[in-house]
Z-matrix of the N, CA and C atoms (Angstrom, degrees):
N
C 1 1.467
C 2 1.528 1 112.07
N 3 1.351 2 120.15 1 -61.36
C 4 1.462 3 119.77 2 -179.96
C 5 1.516 4 111.32 3 -78.82
N 6 1.327 5 115.91 4 157.44
C 7 1.457 6 120.75 5 175.40
C 8 1.514 7 109.67 6 -93.39
N 9 1.319 8 116.63 7 162.59
C 10 1.455 9 121.87 8 -179.51
C 11 1.516 10 110.23 9 -72.90
N 12 1.332 11 116.88 10 148.01
C 13 1.452 12 122.23 11 179.16
C 14 1.519 13 110.06 12 -113.51
N 15 1.330 14 115.91 13 158.19
C 16 1.452 15 121.63 14 175.93
C 17 1.515 16 109.28 15 -63.59
N 18 1.349 17 119.22 16 117.21
C 19 1.461 18 120.12 17 -176.83
C 20 1.518 19 113.55 18 -62.02
N 21 1.325 20 117.83 19 -22.93
C 22 1.451 21 119.40 20 -179.78
C 23 1.525 22 111.54 21 -66.02
N 24 1.353 23 116.88 22 -28.22
C 25 1.463 24 120.25 23 179.47
C 26 1.518 25 111.20 24 -79.41
N 27 1.341 26 118.01 25 -5.71
C 28 1.456 27 122.28 26 -176.19
C 29 1.530 28 111.87 27 -116.77
N 30 1.323 29 116.65 28 17.71
C 31 1.450 30 120.43 29 -170.42
C 32 1.529 31 112.49 30 -64.14
N 33 1.346 32 114.48 31 132.79
C 34 1.454 33 120.48 32 169.01
C 35 1.503 34 117.52 33 84.04
N 36 1.351 35 119.83 34 26.32
C 37 1.458 36 121.69 35 -178.04
C 38 1.528 37 111.14 36 -129.72
N 39 1.334 38 115.20 37 151.70
C 40 1.458 39 121.25 38 178.99
C 41 1.524 40 109.64 39 -130.74
N 42 1.328 41 116.47 40 131.11
C 43 1.455 42 122.24 41 175.80
C 44 1.523 43 108.99 42 -88.57
N 45 1.325 44 117.10 43 128.91
C 46 1.463 45 122.36 44 -175.91
C 47 1.527 46 109.89 45 -127.15
N 48 1.332 47 116.26 46 130.60
C 49 1.463 48 121.62 47 173.04
C 50 1.518 49 107.98 48 -88.83
N 51 1.330 50 115.65 49 121.73
C 52 1.455 51 120.58 50 -176.37
C 53 1.512 52 111.10 51 -80.65
N 54 1.337 53 115.57 52 138.99
C 55 1.453 54 122.40 53 175.85
C 56 1.528 55 109.63 54 -105.38
N 57 1.325 56 115.13 55 169.20
C 58 1.455 57 120.31 56 -174.31
C 59 1.511 58 115.86 57 -63.13
N 60 1.352 59 118.01 58 -23.90
C 61 1.453 60 118.15 59 -176.44
C 62 1.528 61 111.99 60 -77.93
N 63 1.328 62 116.70 61 -7.87
C 64 1.455 63 120.05 62 -179.51
C 65 1.518 64 111.23 63 -86.56
N 66 1.330 65 116.39 64 -162.30
C 67 1.450 66 121.10 65 175.21
C 68 1.526 67 108.65 66 -145.45
N 69 1.312 68 115.91 67 170.49
C 70 1.456 69 121.09 68 -175.61
C 71 1.523 70 112.35 69 -109.30
N 72 1.330 71 118.32 70 20.43
C 73 1.460 72 120.75 71 -176.41
C 74 1.526 73 111.87 72 -60.19
N 75 1.333 74 116.50 73 -48.73
C 76 1.462 75 119.93 74 -179.42
C 77 1.523 76 110.69 75 -67.24
N 78 1.344 77 116.24 76 -41.17
C 79 1.459 78 120.67 77 179.35
C 80 1.530 79 110.47 78 -62.22
N 81 1.317 80 116.96 79 -36.89
C 82 1.463 81 120.92 80 179.61
C 83 1.520 82 111.08 81 -60.87
N 84 1.317 83 117.30 82 -42.56
C 85 1.462 84 120.55 83 -179.47
C 86 1.530 85 110.87 84 -63.44
N 87 1.346 86 117.19 85 -38.97
C 88 1.452 87 120.86 86 177.44
C 89 1.522 88 110.34 87 -65.56
N 90 1.329 89 115.84 88 -43.11
C 91 1.457 90 121.88 89 178.61
C 92 1.525 91 110.39 90 -57.56
N 93 1.328 92 117.22 91 -49.97
C 94 1.461 93 121.48 92 -178.08
C 95 1.524 94 111.06 93 -64.55
N 96 1.333 95 116.37 94 -44.47
C 97 1.464 96 120.93 95 -177.43
C 98 1.529 97 110.59 96 -63.80
N 99 1.325 98 116.25 97 -43.97
C 100 1.461 99 121.15 98 -177.91
C 101 1.519 100 111.55 99 -64.31
N 102 1.337 101 116.89 100 -47.16
C 103 1.451 102 119.87 101 -175.95
C 104 1.522 103 112.40 102 -73.68
N 105 1.341 104 117.25 103 -32.95
C 106 1.459 105 119.63 104 173.85
C 107 1.531 106 109.59 105 -60.36
N 108 1.318 107 116.07 106 -43.01
C 109 1.467 108 120.75 107 -179.04
C 110 1.529 109 111.02 108 -63.60
N 111 1.333 110 116.63 109 -39.73
C 112 1.458 111 120.87 110 -178.08
C 113 1.522 112 112.84 111 -71.70
N 114 1.331 113 117.46 112 -37.88
C 115 1.457 114 120.47 113 -169.25
C 116 1.527 115 115.14 114 -110.08
N 117 1.334 116 118.23 115 0.47
C 118 1.460 117 120.02 116 -176.86
C 119 1.525 118 112.65 117 -64.75
N 120 1.342 119 117.03 118 -22.40
C 121 1.466 120 119.93 119 -178.58
C 122 1.522 121 112.36 120 -82.68
N 123 1.328 122 117.45 121 -3.57
C 124 1.456 123 120.65 122 -178.78
C 125 1.524 124 111.07 123 -106.38
N 126 1.322 125 114.76 124 155.02
C 127 1.456 126 120.62 125 172.13
C 128 1.526 127 107.23 126 -78.45
N 129 1.345 128 118.44 127 119.75
C 130 1.473 129 119.58 128 -173.94
C 131 1.524 130 113.94 129 -65.34
N 132 1.336 131 117.27 130 -24.85
C 133 1.465 132 120.06 131 179.71
C 134 1.527 133 110.72 132 -87.68
N 135 1.331 134 116.77 133 -51.98
C 136 1.458 135 121.00 134 -175.93
C 137 1.528 136 112.22 135 -73.60
N 138 1.341 137 117.01 136 -42.01
C 139 1.465 138 120.47 137 -173.84
C 140 1.526 139 113.24 138 -91.74
N 141 1.332 140 116.97 139 -37.28
C 142 1.460 141 120.43 140 -174.99
C 143 1.520 142 113.15 141 -100.30
N 144 1.331 143 116.69 142 -10.26
C 145 1.455 144 119.90 143 177.42
C 146 1.516 145 114.35 144 73.49
N 147 1.345 146 117.02 145 23.29
C 148 1.462 147 120.40 146 179.36
C 149 1.516 148 110.67 147 -83.63
N 150 1.320 149 116.12 148 159.14
C 151 1.459 150 120.68 149 -179.00
C 152 1.527 151 110.15 150 -76.53
N 153 1.342 152 117.57 151 135.87
C 154 1.472 153 119.41 152 177.34
C 155 1.517 154 111.23 153 -68.59
N 156 1.307 155 115.60 154 157.27
C 157 1.457 156 120.60 155 176.95
C 158 1.517 157 109.82 156 -78.74
N 159 1.321 158 116.30 157 156.57
C 160 1.454 159 119.87 158 174.15
C 161 1.522 160 108.62 159 -66.64
N 162 1.345 161 117.99 160 135.20
C 163 1.474 162 119.60 161 -177.99
C 164 1.520 163 111.27 162 -63.04
N 165 1.333 164 115.20 163 142.58
C 166 1.455 165 120.53 164 177.39
C 167 1.514 166 109.88 165 -82.45
N 168 1.323 167 116.67 166 145.55
C 169 1.465 168 121.31 167 177.51
C 170 1.527 169 109.35 168 -73.60
N 171 1.327 170 115.75 169 130.10
C 172 1.458 171 121.39 170 -179.59
C 173 1.520 172 108.78 171 -118.87
N 174 1.311 173 116.15 172 133.81
C 175 1.455 174 120.49 173 178.62
C 176 1.529 175 109.35 174 -62.54
N 177 1.338 176 118.41 175 130.08
C 178 1.463 177 120.93 176 -177.75
C 179 1.521 178 113.43 177 -61.70
N 180 1.316 179 117.52 178 -23.67
C 181 1.457 180 120.74 179 -177.20
C 182 1.524 181 112.26 180 -77.82
N 183 1.346 182 116.62 181 -14.95
C 184 1.454 183 119.96 182 -177.75
C 185 1.531 184 110.52 183 -82.29
N 186 1.305 185 116.52 184 126.36
C 187 1.449 186 121.04 185 178.53
C 188 1.524 187 109.79 186 -84.99
N 189 1.318 188 116.49 187 143.99
C 190 1.459 189 120.72 188 178.57
C 191 1.518 190 109.76 189 -119.03
N 192 1.295 191 116.59 190 148.89
C 193 1.455 192 122.58 191 177.90
C 194 1.522 193 108.95 192 -115.82
N 195 1.335 194 116.12 193 169.30
C 196 1.475 195 120.30 194 178.34
C 197 1.512 196 110.64 195 -60.06
N 198 1.345 197 117.11 196 -39.85
C 199 1.459 198 120.61 197 -179.29
C 200 1.516 199 111.05 198 -65.05
N 201 1.332 200 116.29 199 -41.97
C 202 1.470 201 118.87 200 -178.94
C 203 1.515 202 110.65 201 -68.92
N 204 1.359 203 116.76 202 -34.35
C 205 1.460 204 119.78 203 177.23
C 206 1.524 205 111.07 204 -65.07
N 207 1.334 206 116.09 205 -42.19
C 208 1.464 207 120.14 206 177.83
C 209 1.512 208 111.31 207 -62.80
N 210 1.334 209 115.62 208 -40.55
C 211 1.463 210 120.25 209 179.33
C 212 1.523 211 110.80 210 -65.27
N 213 1.347 212 115.87 211 -40.12
C 214 1.466 213 119.87 212 177.80
C 215 1.529 214 110.88 213 -63.36
N 216 1.328 215 116.09 214 -40.77
C 217 1.470 216 120.06 215 179.02
C 218 1.520 217 110.91 216 -63.35
N 219 1.329 218 115.84 217 -42.70
C 220 1.468 219 119.77 218 178.43
C 221 1.515 220 110.88 219 -62.19
N 222 1.336 221 116.16 220 -41.95
C 223 1.472 222 119.80 221 179.09
C 224 1.526 223 110.99 222 -64.78
N 225 1.344 224 116.54 223 -41.67
C 226 1.456 225 120.49 224 178.93
C 227 1.529 226 110.73 225 -62.92
N 228 1.339 227 115.80 226 -44.10
C 229 1.461 228 119.68 227 179.07
C 230 1.520 229 111.22 228 -60.01
N 231 1.331 230 115.79 229 -41.52
C 232 1.461 231 119.97 230 178.84
C 233 1.525 232 110.71 231 -63.92
N 234 1.323 233 116.88 232 -42.25
C 235 1.458 234 120.86 233 -178.21
C 236 1.521 235 111.40 234 -67.54
N 237 1.349 236 116.78 235 -39.17
C 238 1.463 237 120.61 236 178.51
C 239 1.521 238 110.43 237 -62.83
N 240 1.333 239 115.71 238 -47.25
C 241 1.465 240 120.07 239 -179.23
C 242 1.516 241 110.84 240 -65.80
N 243 1.326 242 116.71 241 -41.17
C 244 1.459 243 120.79 242 -179.76
C 245 1.524 244 110.69 243 -62.54
N 246 1.328 245 117.13 244 -44.09
C 247 1.466 246 120.74 245 179.96
C 248 1.525 247 111.10 246 -62.38
N 249 1.325 248 116.86 247 -40.79
C 250 1.464 249 120.98 248 179.38
C 251 1.525 250 111.01 249 -65.11
N 252 1.332 251 117.07 250 -45.35
C 253 1.464 252 120.39 251 -178.32
C 254 1.523 253 111.66 252 -67.59
N 255 1.330 254 116.55 253 -37.78
C 256 1.467 255 120.05 254 177.22
C 257 1.523 256 110.01 255 -61.80
N 258 1.319 257 116.70 256 -42.10
C 259 1.470 258 121.03 257 179.10
C 260 1.529 259 110.46 258 -65.60
N 261 1.339 260 116.33 259 -42.00
C 262 1.462 261 120.09 260 -179.56
C 263 1.518 262 111.19 261 -62.52
N 264 1.327 263 116.50 262 -41.48
C 265 1.453 264 117.41 263 -177.93
C 266 1.527 265 111.65 264 -77.29
N 267 1.318 266 117.22 265 -23.53
C 268 1.465 267 119.71 266 174.83
C 269 1.519 268 110.35 267 -59.86
N 270 1.342 269 117.15 268 -33.86
C 271 1.466 270 120.99 269 176.88
C 272 1.531 271 110.38 270 -66.71
N 273 1.341 272 116.57 271 -37.29
C 274 1.456 273 120.46 272 176.58
C 275 1.522 274 110.66 273 -60.65
N 276 1.328 275 114.94 274 -48.44
C 277 1.461 276 120.41 275 -179.11
C 278 1.522 277 110.28 276 -60.79
N 279 1.341 278 116.91 277 -40.98
C 280 1.455 279 120.76 278 179.70
C 281 1.521 280 111.94 279 -60.76
N 282 1.319 281 116.77 280 -43.49
C 283 1.465 282 120.50 281 178.85
C 284 1.527 283 110.72 282 -66.73
N 285 1.317 284 116.07 283 -40.85
C 286 1.463 285 121.50 284 -179.13
C 287 1.530 286 110.68 285 -62.84
N 288 1.333 287 116.39 286 -46.96
C 289 1.468 288 121.51 287 -178.94
C 290 1.527 289 110.54 288 -66.06
N 291 1.334 290 116.78 289 -39.32
C 292 1.469 291 120.13 290 -179.28
C 293 1.521 292 110.57 291 -62.53
N 294 1.319 293 116.97 292 -42.31
C 295 1.460 294 120.36 293 179.00
C 296 1.524 295 110.76 294 -67.23
N 297 1.340 296 115.91 295 -37.24
C 298 1.467 297 119.92 296 176.61
C 299 1.522 298 110.75 297 -61.28
N 300 1.341 299 116.53 298 -42.34
C 301 1.464 300 120.89 299 -175.66
C 302 1.528 301 113.09 300 -81.31
N 303 1.335 302 117.23 301 -35.33
C 304 1.463 303 120.80 302 -171.88
C 305 1.526 304 113.72 303 -114.61
N 306 1.332 305 117.25 304 -10.83
C 307 1.454 306 120.20 305 -175.85
C 308 1.514 307 111.00 306 83.13
N 309 1.334 308 115.87 307 177.76
C 310 1.459 309 120.55 308 178.26
C 311 1.536 310 109.99 309 -65.43
N 312 1.340 311 118.41 310 152.58
C 313 1.468 312 121.37 311 179.53
C 314 1.526 313 111.62 312 -51.62
N 315 1.313 314 116.27 313 133.04
C 316 1.470 315 121.16 314 -175.60
C 317 1.523 316 113.04 315 -74.99
N 318 1.346 317 117.37 316 -16.62
C 319 1.465 318 119.35 317 -178.01
C 320 1.527 319 112.29 318 -77.28
N 321 1.320 320 117.68 319 -8.41
C 322 1.453 321 121.45 320 176.77
C 323 1.515 322 114.66 321 72.05
N 324 1.342 323 117.34 322 10.27
C 325 1.454 324 119.91 323 -177.88
C 326 1.522 325 112.48 324 -74.55
N 327 1.319 326 116.75 325 -27.57
C 328 1.463 327 119.01 326 179.89
C 329 1.528 328 110.12 327 -155.60
N 330 1.321 329 114.82 328 157.46
C 331 1.464 330 122.63 329 176.23
C 332 1.522 331 106.93 330 -129.16
N 333 1.322 332 116.40 331 129.32
C 334 1.458 333 121.30 332 -178.61
C 335 1.527 334 110.45 333 -96.06
N 336 1.325 335 115.87 334 135.00
C 337 1.461 336 122.06 335 176.77
C 338 1.528 337 109.49 336 -125.02
N 339 1.325 338 115.15 337 144.45
C 340 1.460 339 121.62 338 176.85
C 341 1.529 340 107.75 339 -130.05
N 342 1.326 341 116.21 340 126.24
C 343 1.457 342 121.36 341 -178.07
C 344 1.523 343 110.76 342 -127.23
N 345 1.317 344 116.01 343 152.09
C 346 1.441 345 120.15 344 167.55
C 347 1.526 346 108.96 345 -139.67
N 348 1.325 347 115.92 346 154.49
C 349 1.454 348 121.96 347 174.86
C 350 1.520 349 108.06 348 -109.89
N 351 1.333 350 115.31 349 130.56
C 352 1.456 351 120.96 350 -179.08
C 353 1.526 352 109.63 351 -112.30
N 354 1.312 353 114.87 352 142.58
C 355 1.458 354 119.83 353 174.84
C 356 1.521 355 108.20 354 -83.35
N 357 1.320 356 116.39 355 119.02
C 358 1.455 357 121.46 356 -177.54
C 359 1.517 358 110.41 357 -75.85
N 360 1.338 359 115.00 358 161.89
C 361 1.451 360 119.46 359 175.93
C 362 1.516 361 109.05 360 -63.67
N 363 1.310 362 115.84 361 146.57
C 364 1.459 363 122.03 362 -174.75
C 365 1.527 364 111.63 363 -54.12
N 366 1.351 365 113.16 364 127.18
C 367 1.457 366 118.71 365 174.77
C 368 1.509 367 115.08 366 86.88
N 369 1.351 368 118.49 367 -0.13
C 370 1.463 369 119.16 368 -176.21
C 371 1.524 370 112.17 369 -87.30
N 372 1.338 371 118.42 370 -25.45
C 373 1.458 372 120.77 371 -178.71
C 374 1.516 373 110.03 372 -142.69
N 375 1.326 374 116.73 373 153.93
C 376 1.462 375 121.07 374 -179.09
C 377 1.522 376 112.65 375 -111.34
N 378 1.344 377 118.24 376 3.21
C 379 1.457 378 120.60 377 179.23
C 380 1.518 379 108.39 378 -157.86
N 381 1.357 380 115.83 379 178.05
C 382 1.463 381 119.61 380 173.61
C 383 1.520 382 107.09 381 -78.16
N 384 1.310 383 116.77 382 102.39
C 385 1.459 384 120.76 383 -179.21
C 386 1.517 385 109.62 384 -93.67
N 387 1.327 386 115.66 385 170.08
C 388 1.454 387 120.62 386 -172.53
C 389 1.509 388 111.70 387 -117.98
N 390 1.345 389 116.16 388 125.83
C 391 1.455 390 121.47 389 169.30
C 392 1.523 391 105.59 390 -109.33
N 393 1.332 392 117.67 391 112.00
C 394 1.469 393 120.33 392 -169.78
C 395 1.521 394 113.38 393 -60.73
N 396 1.319 395 117.57 394 -37.31
C 397 1.449 396 120.37 395 179.51
C 398 1.518 397 109.54 396 -139.12
N 399 1.323 398 115.21 397 147.34
C 400 1.458 399 120.74 398 177.36
C 401 1.527 400 107.76 399 -88.83
N 402 1.335 401 116.70 400 93.51
C 403 1.463 402 121.49 401 -177.32
C 404 1.520 403 113.20 402 -101.51
N 405 1.332 404 116.29 403 14.70
C 406 1.455 405 119.03 404 -178.52
C 407 1.519 406 111.50 405 -72.61
N 408 1.292 407 115.19 406 152.79
C 409 1.451 408 120.80 407 173.33
C 410 1.523 409 108.43 408 -68.76
N 411 1.338 410 116.96 409 148.45
C 412 1.461 411 120.70 410 -178.61
C 413 1.516 412 113.04 411 -58.47
N 414 1.323 413 116.93 412 -26.69
C 415 1.460 414 120.29 413 -176.98
C 416 1.524 415 111.94 414 -83.85
N 417 1.334 416 117.16 415 -11.42
C 418 1.450 417 120.04 416 -178.91
C 419 1.519 418 110.08 417 -72.90
N 420 1.323 419 116.20 418 131.99
C 421 1.448 420 120.78 419 -177.72
C 422 1.516 421 109.73 420 -75.16
N 423 1.330 422 116.83 421 123.25
C 424 1.451 423 121.33 422 -179.01
C 425 1.518 424 109.96 423 -94.00
N 426 1.337 425 115.74 424 161.87
C 427 1.454 426 120.82 425 173.20
C 428 1.525 427 108.94 426 -68.15
N 429 1.309 428 116.82 427 167.84
C 430 1.463 429 120.73 428 -177.96
C 431 1.524 430 110.78 429 -66.49
N 432 1.327 431 116.71 430 131.05
C 433 1.459 432 121.81 431 177.32
C 434 1.522 433 108.84 432 -81.58
N 435 1.347 434 116.80 433 127.45
C 436 1.458 435 120.91 434 -177.31
C 437 1.528 436 112.57 435 -122.75
N 438 1.342 437 118.02 436 -4.91
C 439 1.456 438 120.71 437 179.17
C 440 1.518 439 111.46 438 -155.63
N 441 1.332 440 116.31 439 154.27
C 442 1.468 441 121.03 440 -177.50
C 443 1.526 442 109.65 441 -149.70
N 444 1.326 443 115.96 442 144.72
C 445 1.470 444 120.85 443 173.61
C 446 1.518 445 109.96 444 -150.77
N 447 1.335 446 115.84 445 142.89
C 448 1.461 447 120.90 446 169.59
C 449 1.524 448 106.90 447 -119.12
N 450 1.329 449 115.45 448 134.20
C 451 1.463 450 121.83 449 -171.77
C 452 1.526 451 109.71 450 -133.83
N 453 1.316 452 116.77 451 136.17
C 454 1.467 453 122.26 452 177.52
C 455 1.528 454 109.26 453 -110.98
N 456 1.332 455 115.45 454 124.85
C 457 1.464 456 120.88 455 -179.26
C 458 1.523 457 109.81 456 -104.89
N 459 1.349 458 116.71 457 133.41
C 460 1.460 459 122.91 458 178.05
C 461 1.526 460 109.17 459 -110.15
N 462 1.338 461 118.32 460 103.76
C 463 1.472 462 121.62 461 -177.04
C 464 1.525 463 113.90 462 -57.93
N 465 1.318 464 118.17 463 -38.60
C 466 1.466 465 120.73 464 -175.97
C 467 1.525 466 112.41 465 -63.71
N 468 1.327 467 116.58 466 -27.60
C 469 1.464 468 121.38 467 -179.73
C 470 1.522 469 112.21 468 -107.41
N 471 1.348 470 116.28 469 -5.97
C 472 1.462 471 121.22 470 -173.35
C 473 1.530 472 110.01 471 49.93
N 474 1.316 473 114.53 472 46.09
C 475 1.460 474 122.75 473 -172.39
C 476 1.528 475 108.86 474 -132.26
N 477 1.326 476 117.20 475 149.22
C 478 1.466 477 119.01 476 174.64
C 479 1.516 478 110.52 477 -129.19
N 480 1.331 479 114.32 478 152.44
C 481 1.463 480 122.54 479 -179.99
C 482 1.524 481 108.44 480 -122.03
N 483 1.318 482 116.82 481 130.15
C 484 1.464 483 121.36 482 179.89
C 485 1.520 484 108.69 483 -87.36
N 486 1.327 485 116.34 484 112.12
C 487 1.466 486 120.91 485 179.06
C 488 1.519 487 110.72 486 -72.85
N 489 1.322 488 116.35 487 -55.43
C 490 1.460 489 121.35 488 -177.12
C 491 1.517 490 109.33 489 -137.79
N 492 1.325 491 115.18 490 146.02
C 493 1.460 492 121.16 491 176.61
C 494 1.511 493 107.76 492 -148.26
N 495 1.321 494 116.15 493 125.79
C 496 1.459 495 120.42 494 178.79
C 497 1.512 496 111.34 495 -146.72
N 498 1.335 497 116.15 496 138.06
C 499 1.457 498 122.53 497 177.23
C 500 1.515 499 108.24 498 -130.78
N 501 1.321 500 117.01 499 135.28
C 502 1.456 501 121.69 500 177.68
C 503 1.526 502 109.25 501 -54.41
N 504 1.336 503 118.46 502 125.76
C 505 1.473 504 120.86 503 -173.21
C 506 1.529 505 115.07 504 -52.86
N 507 1.315 506 118.17 505 -35.52
C 508 1.467 507 118.85 506 -178.04
C 509 1.528 508 112.65 507 -72.00
N 510 1.347 509 116.58 508 -8.21
C 511 1.466 510 121.23 509 178.05
C 512 1.533 511 111.89 510 -108.45
N 513 1.337 512 116.87 511 10.65
C 514 1.460 513 120.05 512 177.60
C 515 1.526 514 109.67 513 -65.05
N 516 1.342 515 116.11 514 151.98
C 517 1.447 516 121.53 515 176.16
C 518 1.518 517 114.43 516 81.74
N 519 1.338 518 118.13 517 13.54
C 520 1.464 519 121.31 518 -177.69
C 521 1.530 520 112.84 519 -116.70
N 522 1.321 521 117.22 520 14.36
C 523 1.462 522 120.67 521 175.98
C 524 1.518 523 114.92 522 86.11
N 525 1.338 524 117.75 523 6.29
C 526 1.464 525 120.62 524 -175.62
C 527 1.526 526 111.25 525 -72.86
N 528 1.338 527 117.17 526 -47.83
C 529 1.457 528 120.39 527 179.51
C 530 1.512 529 111.69 528 -59.29
N 531 1.325 530 116.33 529 -42.63
C 532 1.454 531 121.25 530 179.12
C 533 1.531 532 110.56 531 -62.30
N 534 1.322 533 117.19 532 -42.21
C 535 1.458 534 120.91 533 -179.04
C 536 1.523 535 110.90 534 -63.50
N 537 1.312 536 117.39 535 -37.81
C 538 1.460 537 121.30 536 178.02
C 539 1.528 538 110.97 537 -68.44
N 540 1.335 539 116.95 538 -43.19
C 541 1.464 540 121.08 539 -179.41
C 542 1.531 541 110.94 540 -59.46
N 543 1.339 542 116.77 541 -41.78
C 544 1.461 543 120.78 542 -175.75
C 545 1.531 544 112.64 543 -100.75
N 546 1.323 545 117.11 544 22.05
C 547 1.468 546 121.24 545 -176.19
C 548 1.528 547 112.35 546 -58.55
N 549 1.333 548 118.11 547 -42.52
C 550 1.468 549 120.40 548 -176.35
C 551 1.526 550 111.53 549 -66.27
N 552 1.333 551 116.31 550 -31.84
C 553 1.465 552 120.29 551 -179.64
C 554 1.522 553 110.52 552 -79.18
N 555 1.328 554 115.81 553 -56.77
C 556 1.462 555 120.19 554 -174.50
C 557 1.522 556 112.22 555 -71.91
N 558 1.341 557 117.21 556 -23.88
C 559 1.454 558 120.48 557 178.22
C 560 1.516 559 113.72 558 -81.22
N 561 1.336 560 116.40 559 -10.21
C 562 1.457 561 120.14 560 176.00
C 563 1.517 562 114.91 561 90.05
N 564 1.333 563 118.85 562 2.11
C 565 1.469 564 119.41 563 179.31
C 566 1.523 565 110.29 564 -72.08
N 567 1.340 566 116.87 565 -42.60
C 568 1.464 567 121.67 566 178.77
C 569 1.534 568 108.06 567 -142.44
N 570 1.325 569 116.87 568 71.49
C 571 1.471 570 120.61 569 -174.34
C 572 1.522 571 114.14 570 -65.27
N 573 1.347 572 117.44 571 -21.50
C 574 1.467 573 120.79 572 -179.14
C 575 1.529 574 111.88 573 -102.79
N 576 1.319 575 116.33 574 27.27
C 577 1.462 576 122.24 575 -178.69
C 578 1.527 577 110.50 576 -52.67
N 579 1.351 578 115.90 577 133.40
C 580 1.466 579 119.88 578 -175.97
C 581 1.517 580 112.43 579 -81.13
N 582 1.345 581 117.26 580 -37.06
C 583 1.464 582 119.03 581 -176.60
C 584 1.526 583 110.36 582 -161.27
N 585 1.331 584 114.73 583 158.90
C 586 1.462 585 123.44 584 177.45
C 587 1.523 586 107.01 585 -132.55
N 588 1.330 587 117.51 586 136.79
C 589 1.466 588 119.35 587 177.70
C 590 1.520 589 111.11 588 -132.11
N 591 1.323 590 114.85 589 157.99
C 592 1.461 591 121.53 590 -179.51
C 593 1.526 592 108.35 591 -155.36
N 594 1.315 593 116.24 592 144.61
C 595 1.463 594 121.58 593 173.18
C 596 1.521 595 108.78 594 -101.96
N 597 1.319 596 117.11 595 136.64
C 598 1.455 597 120.33 596 174.97
C 599 1.522 598 108.45 597 -139.59
N 600 1.315 599 116.85 598 150.13
C 601 1.465 600 120.70 599 -177.91
C 602 1.531 601 111.12 600 -65.72
N 603 1.329 602 115.46 601 147.22
C 604 1.453 603 120.82 602 179.84
C 605 1.531 604 111.93 603 -61.12
N 606 1.314 605 117.19 604 -30.51
C 607 1.464 606 119.91 605 -177.92
C 608 1.527 607 112.34 606 -85.19
N 609 1.322 608 117.48 607 -5.89
C 610 1.467 609 120.68 608 -179.08
C 611 1.527 610 109.64 609 -84.54
N 612 1.326 611 116.18 610 74.93
C 613 1.452 612 120.16 611 -174.91
C 614 1.519 613 112.26 612 -64.15
N 615 1.347 614 116.72 613 -35.46
C 616 1.468 615 119.11 614 178.18
C 617 1.516 616 111.08 615 -61.98
N 618 1.345 617 116.56 616 -42.00
C 619 1.455 618 120.51 617 178.07
C 620 1.521 619 111.91 618 -66.37
N 621 1.332 620 117.06 619 -42.51
C 622 1.460 621 121.43 620 179.18
C 623 1.530 622 110.39 621 -60.52
N 624 1.335 623 115.76 622 -45.89
C 625 1.474 624 119.87 623 179.55
C 626 1.529 625 110.98 624 -62.28
N 627 1.335 626 116.40 625 -38.78
C 628 1.465 627 120.43 626 -179.65
C 629 1.525 628 111.17 627 -63.41
N 630 1.336 629 117.20 628 -49.52
C 631 1.462 630 119.85 629 -177.17
C 632 1.527 631 111.88 630 -65.63
N 633 1.319 632 116.54 631 -37.74
C 634 1.463 633 118.87 632 176.32
C 635 1.527 634 110.77 633 -65.43
N 636 1.322 635 116.46 634 -37.73
C 637 1.468 636 121.62 635 -178.32
C 638 1.528 637 111.50 636 -62.37
N 639 1.336 638 117.06 637 -34.36
C 640 1.463 639 119.33 638 -178.32
C 641 1.531 640 112.43 639 -97.80
N 642 1.334 641 116.02 640 16.92
C 643 1.459 642 119.89 641 168.79
C 644 1.514 643 117.40 642 100.25
N 645 1.336 644 119.03 643 8.09
C 646 1.462 645 120.60 644 178.88
C 647 1.528 646 110.29 645 -78.61
N 648 1.338 647 115.48 646 150.60
C 649 1.454 648 122.12 647 177.06
C 650 1.525 649 109.22 648 -115.39
N 651 1.330 650 116.04 649 143.18
C 652 1.456 651 120.13 650 177.80
C 653 1.519 652 110.05 651 -77.92
N 654 1.327 653 116.01 652 125.66
C 655 1.469 654 121.97 653 175.91
C 656 1.529 655 107.09 654 -127.67
N 657 1.319 656 115.61 655 63.73
C 658 1.459 657 121.93 656 -168.90
C 659 1.523 658 113.22 657 -65.14
N 660 1.341 659 117.42 658 -15.68
C 661 1.464 660 118.49 659 177.92
C 662 1.521 661 111.53 660 -65.14
N 663 1.347 662 117.14 661 -14.84
C 664 1.454 663 120.67 662 177.89
C 665 1.525 664 112.44 663 -96.10
N 666 1.324 665 116.58 664 0.65
C 667 1.463 666 119.85 665 -175.55
C 668 1.523 667 110.94 666 -62.45
N 669 1.325 668 115.60 667 139.59
C 670 1.459 669 120.87 668 -177.92
C 671 1.527 670 112.00 669 -80.91
N 672 1.342 671 116.44 670 -27.16
C 673 1.452 672 120.38 671 -178.96
C 674 1.525 673 108.53 672 -136.17
N 675 1.339 674 116.41 673 153.36
C 676 1.452 675 120.60 674 -175.97
C 677 1.520 676 112.97 675 -63.85
N 678 1.339 677 118.33 676 -29.20
C 679 1.459 678 119.48 677 -176.21
C 680 1.530 679 112.37 678 -89.93
N 681 1.329 680 117.73 679 8.78
C 682 1.457 681 122.35 680 178.12
C 683 1.529 682 110.70 681 -117.81
N 684 1.331 683 115.84 682 152.77
C 685 1.454 684 122.02 683 172.32
C 686 1.527 685 107.87 684 -116.26
N 687 1.322 686 115.78 685 143.02
C 688 1.455 687 122.10 686 179.80
C 689 1.533 688 107.99 687 -103.19
N 690 1.342 689 116.41 688 120.58
C 691 1.448 690 121.51 689 178.05
C 692 1.531 691 109.36 690 -113.31
N 693 1.323 692 116.14 691 137.62
C 694 1.462 693 121.05 692 -179.29
C 695 1.524 694 110.55 693 -132.39
N 696 1.330 695 115.76 694 141.58
C 697 1.458 696 123.03 695 173.64
C 698 1.518 697 107.49 696 -112.78
N 699 1.343 698 117.01 697 119.12
C 700 1.473 699 121.88 698 -177.83
C 701 1.521 700 109.92 699 -98.83
């Protein structure tokens, strides 16, 4: 399905499949950093449709200026976005912990995968290599996590859906996002995968450009909500 990439653009990274004994602390930081970078230029209420925060009580004797009002608005926007992202990733953690405790769903309808990309120590690798499972002890110091993805595979359709995808902004353009998107194929878990789909917001132009760049097609008639676009790679 995916095409080969220039290994020089992928230097020094390792793709790791996370197991239940691990945790998502490092992945969470990448998730928050990536999405803050993507959406900080938007108004979280007007553009993203998030709920406004309850207004803070201000002493009537305190005078406010235009600059302080702008600063308050910026702080509120940051808090609204932060609260939304924290809630979104809490769902990731819940799914991860449930699979750790109970295993994959017994009905065979779907299989959950969690991946992260780590930046290797300088000079240790020349491409994005694959470690099939994260079997390290919790006390073992890992390389810096720079990317994260959670993917749900549906055996009956031989199809997967990307729940979350985030790459540290300073590592954009190095093939990390692409490696995460095609992890199930290139990692050998489902090499004959028929299709991959993902929902992204209509205002997320960077995300739209990325998915189109790696071969996804817009199939918006399948979109679940009006403010989202559905992209699929066949």
